[in-house]
C-alpha positions in Angstrom: 101.3 13.0 27.4 101.1 16.8 27.3 98.1 18.2 25.5 97.1 21.9 25.1 93.5 22.2 26.1 92.9 25.9 25.9 95.3 28.8 25.4 96.1 29.1 29.0 95.8 25.4 30.1 98.3 22.6 29.6 97.8 19.0 30.8 101.0 17.3 31.7 101.4 13.5 32.2 97.7 12.9 32.6 95.5 10.2 31.2 92.7 11.9 29.2 90.1 9.7 30.7 90.9 11.1 34.2 90.0 14.7 33.2 86.3 14.1 33.6 84.6 12.0 36.2 82.4 9.1 35.0 79.2 11.0 35.9 80.3 13.9 33.8 80.4 11.7 30.6 77.2 11.0 28.7 76.9 7.4 27.7 74.6 6.0 25.1 74.1 2.3 24.3 74.1 1.4 20.7 71.5 -1.3 19.9 71.7 -4.1 17.3 69.1 -5.8 15.3 71.1 -9.0 15.1 69.7 -11.9 17.1 72.8 -13.3 18.8 75.1 -11.2 21.0 78.1 -13.2 22.2 79.5 -12.8 25.7 82.2 -10.3 26.0 85.7 -11.8 25.9 87.6 -11.6 29.2 90.6 -9.3 29.0 93.9 -11.1 28.7 97.1 -10.3 30.7 98.9 -9.3 27.5 96.2 -6.8 26.4 96.6 -3.1 27.2 94.5 -1.7 30.1 90.9 -1.1 29.0 91.2 2.7 29.4 93.9 2.8 26.8 92.8 3.7 23.3 93.3 1.2 20.5 92.8 3.9 18.0 92.8 7.7 18.7 92.7 10.1 15.8 92.2 13.8 16.0 89.5 15.7 14.1 89.6 19.5 13.6 87.3 22.0 12.0 86.5 25.7 12.5 83.1 24.9 13.9 84.1 22.2 16.4 87.8 22.9 17.3 89.8 19.8 18.1 88.0 16.5 18.9 89.7 13.3 19.9 88.0 10.1 18.9 89.0 7.2 21.2 88.3 3.5 20.7 88.5 2.1 24.2 87.5 -0.9 26.4 88.8 -3.4 23.9 87.0 -1.8 21.1 83.5 -1.7 22.7 83.3 2.0 23.3 83.8 5.0 21.0 84.4 8.1 23.0 84.5 11.7 21.7 86.5 14.3 23.8 86.5 18.0 22.8 90.0 19.4 23.4 88.9 22.9 22.4 85.8 23.5 24.5 84.4 22.7 27.9 82.0 20.1 26.4 82.0 16.9 28.5 83.0 13.7 26.6 80.4 11.5 25.1 80.6 7.7 24.9 78.9 5.1 22.7 78.8 1.6 23.9 78.6 -1.0 21.2 77.2 -4.6 21.4 80.2 -5.9 19.4 83.9 -4.9 19.0 84.4 -1.9 16.8 87.1 -2.5 14.2 90.0 0.0 14.0 89.6 3.3 12.1 86.1 4.6 12.9 85.5 7.8 11.0 84.3 11.2 12.3 83.1 13.8 9.8 81.3 17.1 9.9 78.3 17.6 7.7 77.1 21.0 6.6 78.7 22.6 9.7 75.9 21.4 12.0 76.2 17.6 12.5 79.0 15.2 13.4 78.7 11.8 11.8 80.5 8.7 13.2 80.9 5.6 11.0 82.0 2.4 12.6 82.2 -1.3 11.4 81.9 -4.0 14.0 83.5 -7.4 14.1 80.0 -9.0 13.6 79.5 -7.3 10.3 77.5 -4.2 11.1 78.1 -0.7 9.8 76.8 1.9 12.3 76.1 5.5 11.4 75.7 7.8 14.4 74.5 11.4 13.9 75.3 14.1 16.6 73.8 17.5 16.1 76.2 20.3 17.1 74.6 22.6 19.7 77.0 25.6 19.7 80.7 26.2 19.4 80.9 26.2 23.3 78.6 23.1 23.9 79.2 20.8 21.0 76.8 18.0 21.7 73.7 17.6 23.9 73.1 15.2 26.7 69.9 14.0 24.9 70.0 12.5 21.5 67.3 13.1 18.9 65.2 10.3 17.4 67.0 8.2 14.8 70.4 9.2 16.0 71.8 5.7 15.2 71.4 3.5 12.1 72.7 -0.1 11.7 73.4 -1.6 8.3 74.3 -5.3 7.9 77.3 -6.1 5.6 76.5 -8.9 3.1 78.7 -12.0 3.2 80.4 -10.9 6.4 82.0 -13.6 8.6 80.9 -14.1 12.2 84.0 -12.5 13.4 85.7 -9.9 11.2 89.3 -9.0 11.8 90.4 -6.3 9.4 91.4 -2.7 9.1 88.5 -0.6 7.9 88.7 2.7 5.9 85.4 4.6 5.9 
């Protein structure tokens, strides 16, 4: 894959997760209010490697530049990577598998909002304040950065495409 990072930089045949070392990526655990968290399924031989994205849309705005949203680790991690700035990636680790098509939107030019639905019937709303055009998000999250809503009449294990 070849991706233009800045005007003068081009990445060629490189996995995006290899650009930043793990200690350069901020990771936040997303909590649930549900009582039973099942054990994580063991990866199958026919599944893609866990670093490979199951879903990877691009988001672009004047305020943020280009952001790549990756659903990785068999749907347990949502990762944001800025392709326009030097902002290190940010990862959100979920207690349940996130269904394909999480949404990323910009609100009033100052906050990014992520909406995800999990296989256990939860809708998560994550709010990320934008710091500046050069440093999009902060390494510390403000209070109430994540909200969980329970879907009524959801099965124990949803398998569907979601459009938020």
